[in-house]
N, C-alpha and C positions, 0 to 999 in steps of 0.2 A: 529104866535101870542105868546107872552111871557106867560109862565105859572108860577103861584105863589102858587102852591099846598101847599108847606110848608112854604113859605115866610111869611105867616100871623103870625106865631109864632116866627119868627127868632129874632125879636127885644126883645122878652122876653125869649129867649132860655137860658138854663143853661148848662154850660160845663159838659160833662160826665166825671166822674172820670175814666180815662183810665188806664187800668192795663197793664200787660205785653202782648206783641204781640206774638202770637203763629203761627208757620209755619206748614201748612198742605200741603201734596202732594196728591191732589185729584186723585182718580182712578188710582193709580200706577204711577202718574207723577214723573218724574226724574228731579230734578233741585236743586236750592239752594235759600237761603234767608240770606241776610247779612244786618245788620243795624249798622250804625256808624255815629255819629254826626248828627242825625236826618234825614239821608238819608237811605232809604230802597231800596235795590236792589234785585229784584226777578229774578231768572234764571229758564229756562226750556229747557232741551235738549231731551225731549221726542219726539218720532216720531210716536205717536199713537193717535193724536187727540188734541183737544183744548176745551175751555169752550163753547161748543155748542152742543145742542141736546144730542145724546147718547154718544158722546165723553167725554165731561165734564172732561177734563184732564188738570192739570196745577198746579202752585204754588199759594198758598193762605196764606197770612199773615194777621191774623185777631185778633180782640180783644179777650182776654181770656174769658171774660164774654159776654153773649148776651146783645144786646142793646134793651131795651123795650120802648114802646111808640113811638111817632113821633120823627124823628131825621133828621139831615142834616149832611152828611159826606163830607168832602172836602179834596182834595189832589192836589199837583202840580207834573206834569210829567216833569222830568228834564234831563233824559238821556236814552240812549239805546245802545245796541250792538247786532245787528241782521244781518242776511244774507242780502246781497245787494239786492236780489230780494225777500225779505220777503213778505209773504202774508198769510192771515188768522190768523196771530198772534193777540192776544187781550190783552189789558191792561186797568186797571182802578180800580174803587171801586165796590166791589160786596157785596151784602147782600144775605145770604143763609139761607134757612129753616133748613138745617142740613149739616153735613160735609160728608154725604154719596154721592157717585157718583150718578148723575142724580137728585140731589136735585133741587127743585124749587128755583129760584133766580132772582134778578134784578141787573143789572150792568150798571154803567155809563162808557161807553166803547170807547176807541180809538182802531182802528185796523190798522195794518201795510199796508194792501192793499187788493184789491179784487182779489182773486186767479183766477177768470175766465177771467181776462184781460191779454193781452200780457205783459210779464215781471212780472206780479203779483203784481205790486206796484201802480196801479192807485188809486187816492184818493177815499175814501168811506166816508159816513157820520159819524160824531160823533153821538153816539146813546145811547138810552136806550135799552138794550138787555137782554135776559135771557130765562128762561123756566117757563111755567105757572104751571105745575104739577110735582109731584115727581115721574115721570115715565121715565125720560131720553129722552123724545121726546117733540115735540111741542114748539120749540124755537120761540121767537118773536124779532123783531127789529123795533124801532121807532126812526126816525132821530131827531136830535136837530135842531131847526129852529132859525135863528138869528132874530134880531129886525125887519128886513124887511120881515119876513116870508119865507126867503130862507133857504134851507138846508145848514147847516154849514159843508162844506166838510172838511175831515180830511187830512191835509198835515203835520201832526205832527209826524207820525211814518213811513214815507215813505223813499225811498232812499235819502241819503244825510244827515241823522241824524235827531235829534229831535229839534223842536222848542218848547221852554218851554211853557206849557199851564196848565190850571187848569180844574179839573173835580169835579163834585158835584153830590151826590146821595141823593135825598130827599125822605122821607117816611112819609105819613100821616096815622097814625094808625086808626083814626076814619073812614076813607074811604078806607083803605087798598090800597093806591095809591103810586106807585113809579114814580118819575120824575127825568130825567137826566139833568144836567146843564153843560155848557161849557163856558170857558172864556180864552182869551189870557192873557199872563202875561204882566203886566204893572209895571215896576220898582219893581218887587218882590211881587206884589199883583195882585189879580184877577181883570181884567177889567170888562166891562159890561157883565153880564151873559145872555146867551141864553138858552132856555129850550126846552125839548121835550114835546109832549103830555104825559099824565099820563097813566099808566097801573094799572088797579085796580083788576085784578083777579089772581094775583100770590098767589099760595096756601101757607098758613101758618098753619101747622098742629096743632100748639098750640099757639094761639095769645098771651097768657099770658106770654110766655117765650121770646118773641121777636125774633130777628134775629142775626145771626153772621154777623159782618160787618168788612170789611178789604180791603186790596189791593190784586189784582189778576193779574196774568200774565200767558199766555199760548202761546207756539209756536205751530207749526203744521208740519206735515210731508212735506207739500208743501214748507216749508221755506228753503229747501236745506241744512239742518244741516248734515254735513259730520261726519263720525266716527272720534273721537279724536279732533273734533273742539271745544268741550266744550260747556258750557252754552251760550245761547243767553239771554240777560237781558234787563230789563227796570227798571229805577230808579225813585223813588218818594221821595218827602219831603213834609213838612207842612201837614201831615195827622192829621186830627182832626175830632171829632164828637161832635155836639151840640144837645141837646135834651130838650124837655119841655113837661110836662104832661099838656094837655089842659083840664081845668075843664069843665064838662058838664054844659049847661045853667042853669039847676035846681040848681046845686051846687053854681054857681055864684049868683043866685037870693037869695038863702038861706043866703049866706054870706052877701049880701047887706042888707037883712032884719035884720040879727043879728046886724049889725053895726047901723042901724036905731034905733032898739030897745034900744041899749046901749046909743045912743045919747039922746033919749027921756027920758030915766031913769035918766041920769046924769043931764039933765035940770031940772027935777022935784026935 
């Protein structure tokens, strides 16, 4: 079933004034971040974990200012350079409560493959993934379902290169719900969106200051990164964030009442 957790305000959304993107290497991650002509390439050559549970290791390129209120962040995945048998690597849009290791987070995520399968590169679902609490444990995964209610399998970061695709991370501040969206690329634009179910219990220690939001990539020791092989990378473009402050019903009613009062007064 398609989810429209944040879509209700999309038509009224206002673009966020995006500042400089800041690169972080979470939990001692070793990698790189390079941005040129609107393409952002994140690298990770660590062999000590990824964005999952207590590992929480990788490269994070995020907005310098936190994003407050409800938002929808979108990005296109356009390239990769990974080990041929890559597995457990993760790429996508991530919102984090903090920049500390083990922070609670929600992530619209593609993964290179399921490490438990022979060869390590069998398709896995596109998903909403992350961690509920700021304790480094308790990760969750919720698959994206297509319009027919079927799981949208990820064939985008497997052996043989990347098929260009779009990811979206929606957040509804009034319900504290994250939702992940996925769409194939159609002539440079997102095709029909498919959505995950929502996750509503990701801890935000200070709701007033919002979330860090940006692009994230992590490799893993299982990806066969050899000494001297250099970074394994994933490239993104078209990263954008839209946001809208949704007025409370009482505020809307007061506004309508004020307009009605002015109309009556003008008539008199």
